MARMINU-677865 format. One line per field, with one value per atom (N, C-alpha, C): residue number from 1; residue in one letter; atom name; x, z, y. Coordinates in steps of 0.1 Angstrom, whole numbers, plus 5000, padded with zeros to 4 digits. Example, Ala and Ser with C-alpha at 12.3 -4.5 7.8 and 13.67 -1.06 7.14 Angstrom:
# MARMINU-677865
resi: 1; 1; 1; 2; 2; 2
resn: A; A; A; S; S; S
name: N; CA; C; N; CA; C
u: 5132; 5123; 5132; 5128; 5137; 5129
w: 5078; 5078; 5078; 5071; 5071; 5079
v: 4943; 4955; 4967; 4978; 4989; 5000
***
This chain:
# MARMINU-677865
resi: 1; 1; 1; 2; 2; 2; 3; 3; 3; 4; 4; 4; 5; 5; 5; 6; 6; 6; 7; 7; 7; 8; 8; 8; 9; 9; 9; 10; 10; 10; 11; 11; 11; 12; 12; 12; 13; 13; 13; 14; 14; 14; 15; 15; 15; 16; 16; 16; 17; 17; 17; 18; 18; 18; 19; 19; 19; 20; 20; 20; 21; 21; 21; 22; 22; 22; 23; 23; 23; 24; 24; 24; 25; 25; 25; 26; 26; 26; 27; 27; 27; 28; 28; 28; 29; 29; 29; 30; 30; 30; 31; 31; 31; 32; 32; 32; 33; 33; 33; 34; 34; 34; 35; 35; 35; 36; 36; 36; 37; 37; 37; 38; 38; 38; 39; 39; 39; 40; 40; 40; 41; 41; 41; 42; 42; 42; 43; 43; 43; 44; 44; 44; 45; 45; 45; 46; 46; 46; 47; 47; 47; 48; 48; 48; 49; 49; 49; 50; 50; 50; 51; 51; 51; 52; 52; 52; 53; 53; 53; 54; 54; 54; 55; 55; 55; 56; 56; 56; 57; 57; 57; 58; 58; 58; 59; 59; 59; 60; 60; 60; 61; 61; 61; 62; 62; 62; 63; 63; 63; 64; 64; 64; 65; 65; 65; 66; 66; 66; 67; 67; 67; 68; 68; 68; 69; 69; 69; 70; 70; 70; 71; 71; 71; 72; 72; 72; 73; 73; 73; 74; 74; 74; 75; 75; 75; 76; 76; 76; 77; 77; 77; 78; 78; 78; 79; 79; 79; 80; 80; 80; 81; 81; 81; 82; 82; 82; 83; 83; 83; 84; 84; 84; 85; 85; 85; 86; 86; 86; 87; 87; 87; 88; 88; 88; 89; 89; 89; 90; 90; 90; 91; 91; 91; 92; 92; 92; 93; 93; 93; 94; 94; 94; 95; 95; 95; 96; 96; 96; 97; 97; 97; 98; 98; 98; 99; 99; 99; 100; 100; 100; 101; 101; 101; 102; 102; 102; 103; 103; 103; 104; 104; 104; 105; 105; 105; 106; 106; 106; 107; 107; 107; 108; 108; 108; 109; 109; 109; 110; 110; 110; 111; 111; 111; 112; 112; 112; 113; 113; 113; 114; 114; 114; 115; 115; 115; 116; 116; 116; 117; 117; 117; 118; 118; 118; 119; 119; 119; 120; 120; 120; 121; 121; 121; 122; 122; 122; 123; 123; 123; 124; 124; 124; 125; 125; 125; 126; 126; 126; 127; 127; 127; 128; 128; 128; 129; 129; 129; 130; 130; 130; 131; 131; 131; 132; 132; 132; 133; 133; 133; 134; 134; 134; 135; 135; 135; 136; 136; 136; 137; 137; 137; 138; 138; 138; 139; 139; 139; 140; 140; 140; 141; 141; 141; 142; 142; 142; 143; 143; 143; 144; 144; 144; 145; 145; 145; 146; 146; 146; 147; 147; 147; 148; 148; 148; 149; 149; 149; 150; 150; 150; 151; 151; 151; 152; 152; 152; 153; 153; 153; 154; 154; 154; 155; 155; 155; 156; 156; 156; 157; 157; 157; 158; 158; 158; 159; 159; 159; 160; 160; 160; 161; 161; 161; 162; 162; 162; 163; 163; 163; 164; 164; 164; 165; 165; 165; 166; 166; 166; 167; 167; 167; 168; 168; 168; 169; 169; 169; 170; 170; 170; 171; 171; 171; 172; 172; 172; 173; 173; 173; 174; 174; 174; 175; 175; 175; 176; 176; 176; 177; 177; 177; 178; 178; 178; 179; 179; 179; 180; 180; 180; 181; 181; 181; 182; 182; 182; 183; 183; 183; 184; 184; 184; 185; 185; 185; 186; 186; 186; 187; 187; 187; 188; 188; 188; 189; 189; 189; 190; 190; 190; 191; 191; 191; 192; 192; 192; 193; 193; 193; 194; 194; 194; 195; 195; 195; 196; 196; 196; 197; 197; 197; 198; 198; 198; 199; 199; 199; 200; 200; 200; 201; 201; 201; 202; 202; 202; 203; 203; 203; 204; 204; 204; 205; 205; 205; 206; 206; 206; 207; 207; 207
resn: M; M; M; T; T; T; S; S; S; G; G; G; S; S; S; K; K; K; I; I; I; R; R; R; R; R; R; V; V; V; R; R; R; E; E; E; A; A; A; L; L; L; A; A; A; G; G; G; V; V; V; R; R; R; R; R; R; L; L; L; R; R; R; A; A; A; A; A; A; L; L; L; L; L; L; L; L; L; V; V; V; L; L; L; A; A; A; G; G; G; L; L; L; L; L; L; A; A; A; A; A; A; P; P; P; A; A; A; W; W; W; A; A; A; L; L; L; D; D; D; L; L; L; N; N; N; E; E; E; L; L; L; M; M; M; A; A; A; L; L; L; L; L; L; A; A; A; Q; Q; Q; R; R; R; R; R; R; S; S; S; G; G; G; E; E; E; A; A; A; R; R; R; F; F; F; T; T; T; E; E; E; Q; Q; Q; R; R; R; Y; Y; Y; V; V; V; R; R; R; G; G; G; L; L; L; D; D; D; G; G; G; P; P; P; L; L; L; D; D; D; S; S; S; A; A; A; G; G; G; V; V; V; L; L; L; S; S; S; F; F; F; T; T; T; A; A; A; P; P; P; D; D; D; K; K; K; L; L; L; V; V; V; R; R; R; R; R; R; T; T; T; L; L; L; T; T; T; P; P; P; R; R; R; P; P; P; E; E; E; S; S; S; M; M; M; E; E; E; V; V; V; Q; Q; Q; G; G; G; N; N; N; V; V; V; L; L; L; I; I; I; L; L; L; S; S; S; R; R; R; G; G; G; G; G; G; R; R; R; T; T; T; R; R; R; T; T; T; L; L; L; S; S; S; L; L; L; D; D; D; A; A; A; M; M; M; P; P; P; E; E; E; L; L; L; Q; Q; Q; G; G; G; M; M; M; M; M; M; E; E; E; A; A; A; M; M; M; R; R; R; G; G; G; T; T; T; L; L; L; S; S; S; G; G; G; N; N; N; A; A; A; P; P; P; A; A; A; L; L; L; L; L; L; R; R; R; Y; Y; Y; F; F; F; K; K; K; A; A; A; D; D; D; V; V; V; K; K; K; G; G; G; D; D; D; A; A; A; K; K; K; A; A; A; W; W; W; T; T; T; L; L; L; D; D; D; L; L; L; M; M; M; P; P; P; T; T; T; L; L; L; P; P; P; A; A; A; L; L; L; A; A; A; A; A; A; Q; Q; Q; V; V; V; R; R; R; S; S; S; L; L; L; R; R; R; L; L; L; S; S; S; G; G; G; I; I; I; G; G; G; S; S; S; D; D; D; V; V; V; R; R; R; G; G; G; I; I; I; E; E; E; M; M; M; E; E; E; F; F; F; I; I; I; G; G; G; G; G; G; D; D; D; R; R; R; S; S; S; V; V; V; M; M; M; N; N; N; I; I; I; V; V; V; P; P; P; G; G; G; P; P; P; A; A; A; G; G; G; S; S; S
name: N; CA; C; N; CA; C; N; CA; C; N; CA; C; N; CA; C; N; CA; C; N; CA; C; N; CA; C; N; CA; C; N; CA; C; N; CA; C; N; CA; C; N; CA; C; N; CA; C; N; CA; C; N; CA; C; N; CA; C; N; CA; C; N; CA; C; N; CA; C; N; CA; C; N; CA; C; N; CA; C; N; CA; C; N; CA; C; N; CA; C; N; CA; C; N; CA; C; N; CA; C; N; CA; C; N; CA; C; N; CA; C; N; CA; C; N; CA; C; N; CA; C; N; CA; C; N; CA; C; N; CA; C; N; CA; C; N; CA; C; N; CA; C; N; CA; C; N; CA; C; N; CA; C; N; CA; C; N; CA; C; N; CA; C; N; CA; C; N; CA; C; N; CA; C; N; CA; C; N; CA; C; N; CA; C; N; CA; C; N; CA; C; N; CA; C; N; CA; C; N; CA; C; N; CA; C; N; CA; C; N; CA; C; N; CA; C; N; CA; C; N; CA; C; N; CA; C; N; CA; C; N; CA; C; N; CA; C; N; CA; C; N; CA; C; N; CA; C; N; CA; C; N; CA; C; N; CA; C; N; CA; C; N; CA; C; N; CA; C; N; CA; C; N; CA; C; N; CA; C; N; CA; C; N; CA; C; N; CA; C; N; CA; C; N; CA; C; N; CA; C; N; CA; C; N; CA; C; N; CA; C; N; CA; C; N; CA; C; N; CA; C; N; CA; C; N; CA; C; N; CA; C; N; CA; C; N; CA; C; N; CA; C; N; CA; C; N; CA; C; N; CA; C; N; CA; C; N; CA; C; N; CA; C; N; CA; C; N; CA; C; N; CA; C; N; CA; C; N; CA; C; N; CA; C; N; CA; C; N; CA; C; N; CA; C; N; CA; C; N; CA; C; N; CA; C; N; CA; C; N; CA; C; N; CA; C; N; CA; C; N; CA; C; N; CA; C; N; CA; C; N; CA; C; N; CA; C; N; CA; C; N; CA; C; N; CA; C; N; CA; C; N; CA; C; N; CA; C; N; CA; C; N; CA; C; N; CA; C; N; CA; C; N; CA; C; N; CA; C; N; CA; C; N; CA; C; N; CA; C; N; CA; C; N; CA; C; N; CA; C; N; CA; C; N; CA; C; N; CA; C; N; CA; C; N; CA; C; N; CA; C; N; CA; C; N; CA; C; N; CA; C; N; CA; C; N; CA; C; N; CA; C; N; CA; C; N; CA; C; N; CA; C; N; CA; C; N; CA; C; N; CA; C; N; CA; C; N; CA; C; N; CA; C; N; CA; C; N; CA; C; N; CA; C; N; CA; C; N; CA; C; N; CA; C; N; CA; C; N; CA; C; N; CA; C; N; CA; C; N; CA; C; N; CA; C; N; CA; C; N; CA; C; N; CA; C; N; CA; C; N; CA; C; N; CA; C; N; CA; C; N; CA; C; N; CA; C; N; CA; C; N; CA; C; N; CA; C; N; CA; C; N; CA; C; N; CA; C; N; CA; C; N; CA; C; N; CA; C; N; CA; C; N; CA; C; N; CA; C; N; CA; C; N; CA; C; N; CA; C; N; CA; C; N; CA; C; N; CA; C; N; CA; C; N; CA; C; N; CA; C; N; CA; C
u: 4002; 4007; 4017; 4028; 4038; 4034; 4034; 4030; 4040; 4035; 4044; 4055; 4052; 4062; 4074; 4070; 4080; 4089; 4083; 4091; 4101; 4096; 4105; 4117; 4114; 4124; 4135; 4130; 4140; 4148; 4141; 4149; 4159; 4155; 4165; 4176; 4174; 4184; 4194; 4188; 4197; 4205; 4199; 4206; 4218; 4215; 4226; 4237; 4234; 4244; 4253; 4246; 4253; 4262; 4257; 4266; 4278; 4276; 4287; 4297; 4292; 4301; 4309; 4303; 4310; 4320; 4317; 4327; 4339; 4337; 4348; 4357; 4350; 4358; 4367; 4361; 4369; 4381; 4379; 4390; 4401; 4396; 4406; 4414; 4407; 4414; 4424; 4420; 4430; 4442; 4440; 4452; 4461; 4455; 4463; 4470; 4464; 4471; 4481; 4480; 4489; 4504; 4513; 4527; 4532; 4543; 4549; 4555; 4557; 4562; 4576; 4577; 4590; 4601; 4613; 4624; 4632; 4637; 4647; 4660; 4671; 4684; 4686; 4682; 4683; 4676; 4664; 4656; 4663; 4669; 4676; 4688; 4696; 4708; 4704; 4693; 4689; 4686; 4679; 4676; 4688; 4698; 4710; 4719; 4719; 4727; 4723; 4711; 4706; 4715; 4721; 4730; 4744; 4750; 4764; 4775; 4771; 4781; 4773; 4781; 4774; 4784; 4779; 4787; 4778; 4783; 4775; 4783; 4777; 4783; 4781; 4790; 4788; 4792; 4786; 4791; 4792; 4802; 4804; 4807; 4802; 4805; 4811; 4823; 4830; 4830; 4824; 4823; 4834; 4843; 4854; 4854; 4856; 4855; 4866; 4862; 4872; 4871; 4864; 4862; 4848; 4847; 4834; 4824; 4829; 4820; 4825; 4818; 4822; 4833; 4840; 4849; 4842; 4841; 4833; 4842; 4836; 4843; 4833; 4837; 4828; 4836; 4829; 4836; 4827; 4833; 4826; 4830; 4819; 4821; 4818; 4825; 4822; 4824; 4816; 4816; 4814; 4822; 4821; 4821; 4810; 4809; 4820; 4826; 4821; 4828; 4840; 4847; 4856; 4853; 4861; 4853; 4859; 4853; 4863; 4859; 4868; 4861; 4868; 4863; 4873; 4868; 4876; 4871; 4879; 4876; 4881; 4872; 4875; 4877; 4870; 4872; 4872; 4879; 4887; 4900; 4905; 4917; 4916; 4921; 4920; 4928; 4921; 4928; 4919; 4924; 4916; 4919; 4910; 4911; 4905; 4913; 4907; 4910; 4899; 4900; 4895; 4904; 4900; 4906; 4897; 4901; 4906; 4918; 4924; 4935; 4935; 4945; 4939; 4945; 4941; 4951; 4947; 4956; 4952; 4961; 4958; 4966; 4960; 4967; 4964; 4975; 4973; 4986; 4983; 4995; 5005; 5001; 5011; 5018; 5015; 5021; 5011; 5015; 5006; 5012; 5003; 5007; 4998; 5004; 4996; 4997; 4986; 4985; 4977; 4979; 4971; 4961; 4948; 4938; 4939; 4946; 4948; 4955; 4963; 4971; 4963; 4951; 4943; 4929; 4926; 4912; 4901; 4905; 4895; 4891; 4901; 4898; 4891; 4895; 4889; 4874; 4871; 4857; 4849; 4855; 4847; 4845; 4856; 4854; 4844; 4843; 4833; 4819; 4818; 4805; 4799; 4808; 4803; 4802; 4813; 4813; 4802; 4801; 4791; 4777; 4774; 4761; 4759; 4769; 4767; 4766; 4772; 4772; 4761; 4754; 4744; 4750; 4762; 4769; 4767; 4756; 4753; 4764; 4770; 4781; 4793; 4796; 4807; 4804; 4791; 4787; 4787; 4782; 4780; 4793; 4804; 4817; 4822; 4817; 4822; 4812; 4799; 4789; 4776; 4769; 4755; 4746; 4737; 4729; 4715; 4709; 4695; 4688; 4678; 4672; 4658; 4655; 4642; 4637; 4624; 4618; 4614; 4612; 4608; 4616; 4612; 4620; 4619; 4609; 4608; 4617; 4620; 4629; 4634; 4647; 4652; 4664; 4667; 4680; 4686; 4699; 4707; 4716; 4714; 4722; 4732; 4745; 4756; 4763; 4764; 4771; 4784; 4796; 4808; 4808; 4812; 4814; 4829; 4837; 4852; 4858; 4865; 4870; 4879; 4888; 4896; 4888; 4877; 4868; 4860; 4854; 4846; 4854; 4867; 4875; 4876; 4872; 4873; 4859; 4851; 4838; 4826; 4818; 4806; 4795; 4792; 4781; 4782; 4775; 4773; 4758; 4753; 4740; 4740; 4735; 4734; 4719; 4715; 4701; 4700; 4688; 4686; 4672; 4671; 4658; 4660; 4652; 4654; 4668; 4674; 4688; 4699; 4694; 4704; 4707; 4720; 4724; 4725; 4718; 4717; 4724; 4728; 4735; 4743; 4754; 4762; 4765; 4762; 4765; 4774; 4785; 4794; 4796; 4796; 4799; 4811; 4821; 4834; 4835; 4842; 4845; 4853; 4848; 4854; 4846; 4835; 4826; 4826; 4836; 4836; 4825; 4820; 4811; 4812; 4807; 4806; 4793; 4788; 4775; 4778; 4775; 4777; 4763; 4761; 4749; 4753; 4746; 4750; 4738; 4742; 4733; 4737; 4729; 4733; 4735; 4744; 4747; 4761; 4766; 4780; 4782; 4794; 4797; 4793; 4786; 4782; 4768; 4762; 4748; 4738
w: 6999; 7009; 7002; 7009; 7003; 7003; 6992; 6992; 6998; 7002; 7009; 7000; 6987; 6978; 6976; 6976; 6975; 6987; 6999; 7011; 7011; 7006; 7005; 6995; 6984; 6975; 6981; 6988; 6995; 7005; 7013; 7023; 7016; 7005; 6998; 6993; 6987; 6982; 6993; 7005; 7016; 7021; 7021; 7025; 7016; 7003; 6993; 6994; 6998; 7000; 7012; 7023; 7035; 7032; 7024; 7021; 7013; 7003; 6995; 7003; 7013; 7021; 7030; 7035; 7044; 7036; 7023; 7015; 7012; 7009; 7006; 7019; 7030; 7043; 7045; 7042; 7043; 7034; 7021; 7012; 7016; 7021; 7026; 7038; 7047; 7059; 7054; 7044; 7039; 7033; 7026; 7020; 7030; 7041; 7051; 7059; 7061; 7069; 7061; 7047; 7039; 7041; 7041; 7043; 7031; 7034; 7023; 7012; 7001; 6989; 6992; 6990; 6993; 6983; 6988; 6980; 6973; 6961; 6956; 6957; 6952; 6954; 6948; 6935; 6928; 6935; 6940; 6948; 6961; 6968; 6980; 6977; 6967; 6963; 6960; 6952; 6949; 6961; 6971; 6984; 6991; 6992; 7000; 6993; 6979; 6972; 6974; 6979; 6982; 6992; 7001; 7011; 7007; 7004; 6999; 7010; 7022; 7033; 7046; 7056; 7069; 7080; 7092; 7104; 7114; 7121; 7130; 7141; 7153; 7164; 7163; 7168; 7168; 7181; 7184; 7194; 7188; 7192; 7186; 7196; 7194; 7203; 7194; 7197; 7190; 7198; 7193; 7200; 7195; 7203; 7199; 7207; 7199; 7205; 7216; 7227; 7238; 7249; 7245; 7255; 7261; 7274; 7280; 7276; 7273; 7269; 7257; 7252; 7240; 7243; 7233; 7233; 7228; 7237; 7234; 7228; 7219; 7214; 7210; 7209; 7205; 7199; 7190; 7183; 7173; 7163; 7153; 7139; 7130; 7116; 7108; 7097; 7087; 7073; 7064; 7050; 7041; 7031; 7020; 7007; 6999; 6986; 6977; 6968; 6966; 6974; 6980; 6986; 6998; 7005; 7017; 7029; 7037; 7049; 7060; 7072; 7083; 7095; 7103; 7115; 7126; 7136; 7147; 7160; 7165; 7177; 7189; 7198; 7210; 7222; 7224; 7235; 7230; 7236; 7248; 7247; 7234; 7232; 7219; 7218; 7205; 7194; 7182; 7170; 7158; 7146; 7135; 7123; 7114; 7101; 7091; 7081; 7070; 7056; 7049; 7035; 7025; 7015; 7004; 6991; 6982; 6970; 6974; 6970; 6974; 6985; 6992; 7002; 7016; 7024; 7038; 7047; 7057; 7066; 7080; 7088; 7101; 7111; 7121; 7131; 7145; 7153; 7167; 7175; 7187; 7196; 7190; 7181; 7175; 7163; 7159; 7148; 7136; 7124; 7112; 7102; 7096; 7086; 7074; 7062; 7050; 7042; 7037; 7030; 7017; 7008; 6996; 6996; 6994; 6994; 6982; 6972; 6960; 6964; 6975; 6979; 6989; 6993; 7003; 6999; 6989; 6983; 6994; 7004; 7014; 7022; 7026; 7033; 7024; 7011; 7001; 7000; 7000; 6999; 7011; 7023; 7035; 7034; 7029; 7028; 7018; 7007; 6996; 7001; 7010; 7016; 7023; 7030; 7037; 7028; 7020; 7011; 7000; 6995; 6984; 6989; 7001; 7007; 7010; 7016; 7020; 7008; 6997; 6985; 6975; 6978; 6969; 6956; 6957; 6945; 6944; 6937; 6935; 6928; 6917; 6910; 6920; 6929; 6938; 6947; 6952; 6961; 6953; 6941; 6934; 6929; 6929; 6925; 6936; 6948; 6959; 6966; 6964; 6972; 6963; 6968; 6964; 6974; 6969; 6977; 6978; 6990; 6991; 7000; 6995; 7002; 7007; 7020; 7026; 7032; 7032; 7039; 7030; 7035; 7028; 7033; 7028; 7031; 7046; 7053; 7067; 7075; 7071; 7078; 7068; 7065; 7055; 7060; 7054; 7057; 7043; 7043; 7031; 7035; 7031; 7034; 7023; 7026; 7017; 7019; 7009; 7010; 7001; 7006; 6998; 6986; 6975; 6963; 6959; 6964; 6962; 6971; 6966; 6974; 6986; 6983; 6994; 7005; 7002; 7012; 7019; 7011; 7016; 7026; 7025; 7034; 7048; 7049; 7062; 7067; 7058; 7062; 7057; 7067; 7063; 7057; 7063; 7059; 7065; 7059; 7064; 7063; 7073; 7072; 7076; 7067; 7070; 7071; 7081; 7083; 7084; 7081; 7082; 7081; 7082; 7080; 7070; 7059; 7049; 7043; 7043; 7038; 7049; 7061; 7072; 7074; 7074; 7079; 7094; 7100; 7115; 7121; 7114; 7120; 7110; 7114; 7106; 7114; 7109; 7116; 7107; 7112; 7104; 7112; 7104; 7109; 7102; 7110; 7104; 7104; 7095; 7095; 7108; 7115; 7127; 7139; 7137; 7148; 7154; 7151; 7156; 7149; 7156; 7149; 7156; 7149; 7154; 7151; 7161; 7160; 7162; 7152; 7153; 7152; 7162; 7162; 7159; 7150; 7145; 7147; 7153; 7155; 7147; 7137; 7129; 7137; 7132; 7139; 7144; 7145; 7150; 7165; 7169; 7183; 7192; 7203; 7213; 7210; 7199; 7196; 7203
v: 3861; 3851; 3841; 3838; 3830; 3815; 3809; 3795; 3786; 3774; 3764; 3759; 3757; 3753; 3763; 3776; 3786; 3786; 3784; 3784; 3772; 3761; 3749; 3752; 3758; 3761; 3771; 3781; 3790; 3782; 3773; 3766; 3756; 3750; 3741; 3749; 3761; 3769; 3773; 3777; 3781; 3769; 3757; 3745; 3742; 3744; 3742; 3752; 3764; 3774; 3770; 3765; 3761; 3750; 3740; 3728; 3732; 3741; 3746; 3753; 3762; 3769; 3759; 3749; 3739; 3732; 3728; 3721; 3730; 3743; 3752; 3754; 3754; 3755; 3743; 3731; 3719; 3719; 3723; 3724; 3734; 3745; 3755; 3750; 3743; 3738; 3727; 3719; 3709; 3716; 3727; 3733; 3739; 3745; 3751; 3741; 3729; 3719; 3710; 3711; 3703; 3708; 3698; 3701; 3710; 3717; 3725; 3716; 3722; 3714; 3709; 3695; 3689; 3694; 3695; 3700; 3689; 3691; 3682; 3689; 3682; 3688; 3701; 3703; 3716; 3727; 3724; 3734; 3738; 3728; 3731; 3739; 3736; 3743; 3758; 3760; 3773; 3781; 3775; 3782; 3786; 3776; 3779; 3790; 3790; 3799; 3814; 3816; 3830; 3837; 3829; 3836; 3835; 3846; 3847; 3847; 3850; 3850; 3849; 3846; 3845; 3841; 3843; 3839; 3832; 3822; 3814; 3809; 3806; 3800; 3785; 3777; 3763; 3756; 3745; 3736; 3722; 3715; 3702; 3692; 3680; 3668; 3657; 3653; 3643; 3630; 3620; 3607; 3598; 3594; 3586; 3572; 3561; 3548; 3547; 3541; 3540; 3551; 3562; 3572; 3572; 3575; 3574; 3585; 3597; 3608; 3615; 3624; 3632; 3642; 3645; 3656; 3669; 3679; 3691; 3702; 3709; 3721; 3732; 3744; 3755; 3766; 3773; 3784; 3791; 3796; 3804; 3799; 3798; 3795; 3807; 3809; 3820; 3815; 3820; 3815; 3827; 3828; 3838; 3831; 3832; 3825; 3831; 3822; 3808; 3798; 3800; 3789; 3792; 3803; 3806; 3801; 3792; 3787; 3788; 3794; 3796; 3790; 3781; 3776; 3780; 3788; 3793; 3786; 3777; 3770; 3779; 3782; 3790; 3781; 3771; 3761; 3747; 3738; 3739; 3747; 3749; 3757; 3764; 3776; 3783; 3777; 3776; 3771; 3775; 3775; 3779; 3771; 3770; 3763; 3771; 3775; 3784; 3777; 3776; 3770; 3780; 3782; 3791; 3785; 3782; 3774; 3761; 3757; 3744; 3745; 3757; 3759; 3758; 3750; 3749; 3754; 3763; 3770; 3766; 3759; 3755; 3763; 3768; 3776; 3771; 3769; 3764; 3768; 3774; 3777; 3785; 3795; 3804; 3798; 3786; 3780; 3778; 3780; 3780; 3770; 3762; 3753; 3754; 3754; 3756; 3743; 3738; 3725; 3727; 3718; 3718; 3707; 3710; 3700; 3690; 3694; 3685; 3672; 3673; 3661; 3653; 3658; 3650; 3650; 3641; 3641; 3638; 3630; 3627; 3639; 3648; 3660; 3670; 3670; 3679; 3676; 3663; 3659; 3664; 3663; 3668; 3683; 3690; 3705; 3708; 3701; 3704; 3701; 3691; 3688; 3701; 3708; 3720; 3732; 3734; 3745; 3744; 3732; 3730; 3732; 3728; 3730; 3745; 3752; 3766; 3775; 3771; 3779; 3775; 3764; 3758; 3753; 3747; 3742; 3727; 3723; 3709; 3701; 3706; 3699; 3695; 3705; 3702; 3691; 3690; 3679; 3666; 3666; 3653; 3648; 3656; 3651; 3641; 3642; 3634; 3625; 3629; 3622; 3619; 3609; 3607; 3614; 3623; 3631; 3627; 3628; 3625; 3636; 3643; 3654; 3650; 3653; 3651; 3664; 3665; 3677; 3688; 3700; 3711; 3723; 3735; 3747; 3750; 3746; 3748; 3740; 3728; 3718; 3708; 3708; 3698; 3691; 3680; 3672; 3669; 3669; 3665; 3654; 3642; 3630; 3628; 3627; 3626; 3613; 3605; 3592; 3593; 3591; 3592; 3583; 3588; 3579; 3578; 3588; 3587; 3577; 3567; 3556; 3561; 3571; 3576; 3582; 3588; 3594; 3584; 3574; 3564; 3555; 3554; 3546; 3552; 3565; 3572; 3577; 3581; 3586; 3578; 3574; 3566; 3574; 3585; 3594; 3608; 3617; 3630; 3634; 3641; 3646; 3661; 3669; 3683; 3686; 3694; 3698; 3713; 3718; 3732; 3737; 3750; 3757; 3768; 3768; 3778; 3778; 3789; 3790; 3789; 3785; 3783; 3769; 3765; 3752; 3752; 3743; 3743; 3731; 3721; 3710; 3702; 3696; 3687; 3675; 3663; 3651; 3642; 3637; 3629; 3616; 3605; 3592; 3587; 3582; 3578; 3563; 3557; 3543; 3540; 3530; 3526; 3529; 3537; 3540; 3554; 3562; 3576; 3584; 3594; 3603; 3617; 3627; 3641; 3647; 3655; 3662; 3676; 3685; 3699; 3706; 3715; 3723; 3737; 3744; 3757; 3767; 3779; 3790; 3802; 3806; 3817; 3830; 3838; 3851; 3851; 3863; 3865; 3861; 3858; 3855; 3866; 3862; 3872; 3878; 3874; 3879; 3870
***
């Protein structure tokens, strides 16, 4: 016959196992609920550098002081590492902007104009904000901006504050946001109160 003390010992052992199991389940639940590891600038750049080229559709709203509503546009963006960026606006009227290296090509209404970014440091800084982010080139960004990263690989934001005087005289700030290696949004605030908000959907036009 089993003694009462032995039964108590078995019950205590089972109770201890149940408590240990409950504690392990709590720890596991905490790990699963914990947020993903926060990114720093170098980690974000490494994540973005994984994508060497891509195409995306965009919509943009430009808010201009003195106008009641935004100026809307839409089109296609494409990027090829390390430094080729093309923006093709389809509406409200067709036009394109292509940047490769330090050369900017603007096309509108059958007319084309070629410019050197070296002569326009403020425009070069804005181009580097986009190209540097898309290519994961931290030195290019830090040449023109102070950078602050928030979030993790699932959802991140990159705030850029101009440090170049010629750029800071025109642009107050830029904020790029994304998911993983995809840039999903670009917001720019200009000196004087104007701003633009661009939403980006990865994938070729018509997809």
